[in-house]
N, C-alpha and C positions, 0 to 999 in steps of 0.2 A: 217981645222980647224972647229969645232963649236965653236959659239959667246954664251955661258952663258950670260944670264943676270936673273931678283931678280924681284921681284914684290914683296912691300909693303900697306902693311896691316894695320892701325892701329885701333882701338880703346879709346878710350879715357871716364874715367864712373870718375861722382861731386858722389864723395857720402855727404852724413848731417850727421851729430854727431853720429849717431847709427849706421850707412853703410850702406844707402839702395843708393841705386839712386834715382837721383833728376836727372842727365843731361846724358846723352850716344849722346858721340858725334868721329866720323868715318872719314876718312878717309882714300882713295884705288890712290897709282901712278898713275895705266894705266886706272883706270878710270877718274882723273881730277878730285877725288872729295876730296874737304880739309872743314874738320871739320862739316861734313853736321851730324844735329844732327836726334837724332832716338829717340824713346821712346821703343823700344822693342829692344835687339838681340837673337839672339839662334845663337850657333856653338860648335859644335861635329867635336872633330877630333878622327879618327881614331889611334891606339898606336898597331900597327899587332905584337908585340914581346910579348907583356900580351894580346892583343884580347881584349880589353876594348875600350871603347869610352872613351875622355872627351870630359866635360860638361863644356858650360859657359852659362845659361839663366840669362839674365836683365831684369826687367824694371822698370819701373819709375814713380817713384809714382801719376806721372801725366795720367799712359794708366789706358785710359778709361775700361772700362768689355768686352764693345762692340764691341771697335776696339781688346782687346787682341784674344778674338772671331774668329775676319775678321785675324787674323796675324796668327792664328792656320793652318782654313784655307787654307790659301795662304801658308803655307809653307806645308800644311798637298801636296794641289797642285803639289805644288814642288818638294817633294820629290817620289812621286809616277812619275813626268816626269823627272829625274836624273834614280828613280831605270829600269824606261825602259832604257835606254837608255843604264845604264852600264850592268842592267844584259839581256835583251831583253825579257824576260818573261813575256810575256801576259799574260799567264789568271790569276799570280799573285800581275801586275796592275790592272788586271780588278777588280781585288776583292779591290786592294786599294781602285780603285775609287768606288766603289758603297760605301765601308765604310763613304769616305768622303763626298759622297749624303746625306748619311744616318746623318753623323756630320752638316753638312750641316742645312740641314732640323730639326733634333731634335733645335743649336742653333739659330733655324728661321734667317738664310742669305740668303734666295733664295725665 
């Protein structure tokens, strides 16, 4: 008999009077993370019925532009790693990494 388990990830967003995020807190059961603060979040969920992605992109008013550039750079790196693992497509992964290097250069991150 297989045992089913669940893991829960929670994201709480504190909004100002104009519904602009002021605070983002997240918790994860498996990681034993409770109310960890974040300045930005980027969540994408695939709907196989509609063949579309549902997106939640949030950042607080206090997220500095230089950190946003670094955040995107690190997300691109993570996406390339995940793409490689998910597809095994070495050629496209290399192309993605070329773009990531270009992005880092233009954003003066390296």
